[in-house]
Phi, psi and omega in degrees: 000318180296322178296321181292320185282334184260352180291123183292340182281347180283144177290144180304322180295323179293320179293322177295319180298314180296320180296318179295319179298319180293318179296318178297321178296316177299316181296317179296317179296319180294316182294320178295319180295319180294318180295319178295321180295317178295321178295321178295322179292324181281314182227080180293140179229153177237124179255125181219165179262122180281116181244351182267101183292342178292338178288351177288344180297134178217168182269145176291144181301148174280147181234132176236129181245127180241120178296144179226034184275006180094185182303133179088359183287338179257359190244139171274127187304318182293325177290324178294321177296315180296320181292320178296320178293320179294318178294323179297320179288319185289318185254004175058051176260127185281327186273093181288329178296322176294320178294322178297315177296321178299315181296316181295312183288328176295317182288335180262001189289145168240179181295337180276337186250016178301320179295345181279351181283129178300145182273103176249091188292344181289339183262117181289157184293335180287357175265352186298314184295323177294321177298315181298318181295324183283327185259346181272120180253142177299145175296147179274072177219163185234153175240122179238121177252126183243140175247104185255137176211177179288338183277311186200170177230125180243146179241133183240124182247093182281161176273147176268130183251118173295133180221137182268119180243180176290350176260010181102195180286126179233178183226129185236155169220153181065035180236136177271347187255333187302322183294336180280349179247051181225148176302332179296317178293318181294338179269319185257344182079217185297332180297324178292327179287322180298325178280339186269353182277348175060232185268008183089185182283147176273118179258140182231168181218140179304335180283352178286348182086225182282123178239125183214158175237132183240124175260123182228154178081022179291124186279351183198190179292156184203164168251137183244125178246131175245122185212181180283159179296342180255028180224169172225155179284154173221191185297333184262005180282138176292148183210166174243147178244148178217127176287171182291137174082012180245154180260132179232138181235135181227128177249135181233156176238152184260143175237118184276129176232119183253141176237136180296141179302334181293343179296337179298329184275355176279150176290147179303328178293332182278312181277348176061036174198165181231148172276168185297329182268023177238071182293156178287144175270144180295130178274188181290107179077002181261135180283162176222138179293147181279064179222129183277027181227167178238140167209161182295320179294321178295325177296318178293323177296321177296324177295317178293324175296325176295322176297316179297321180295320179287330184280318186231006180058037177202167182231130177302148183295342181295343178269357180077181179293125179273155178291111177060033175232170180244153183279165178291129183247345181189166180232000000 
């Protein structure tokens, strides 16, 4: 470049053009380098080649099924009759038909249908979860997950875990959190969770070929939630609906997200996220769900429970026993 600009045989316009081109090139290289450096300082990234094929193993999505067949869809009639008779004797309520309706609507209640439950003031709110556990029977359906490949075919039969959501009693499989939101856990503690985990999580690999889960024997209409194994559904979770007697098929794809192990040693305020074993501590006047785990959906449910607590000084039974709070007893 120096030779071109100082050569007396070059035309002045040619020397100016070359000088301008070189200056622009220097400026462009400098500006691109500065912008890349600033981006690296704000959002540093590490690019590496994945060579460990065992890291391809991932967990199959968790599935939660919520019956939507109307009043009585979650209750066995003979159990509801026995419970109504028992409540009539214990609390000396003369109207057994009202108690029967109370038991059915309580067991089928969601956050939207709470006003439909008859007001039986003689029954305290701390008995609601026990009533639901005694009269709610699991649906007579099975979940079979198959891992098919050219080499072999394996069948996995997971257990269904009853879990109490804002939509009422639902049934989940392949979830680590669902067992902590069930009347069984609130009654038995850690022993109830140990029995509810079944065979553990179902792990799959892209090399397994076609991996699917089939729900069969569903007795009525339902809502289907597909979520992560460390989550539970709530009011804002996307879902699919299916009427009774129809076949529905859903295909999902997996997206791998890796986090460096060193992120565990960062404070939650620094990394702006929490692991499942880092539950929120109750704040000043804020309620906390009686679950020793953390998930984003549980955090939102705790916020809605706090709104209910501030509005009516009580918490709906669908959130379970709150830490140092009382359950909803009447409307």
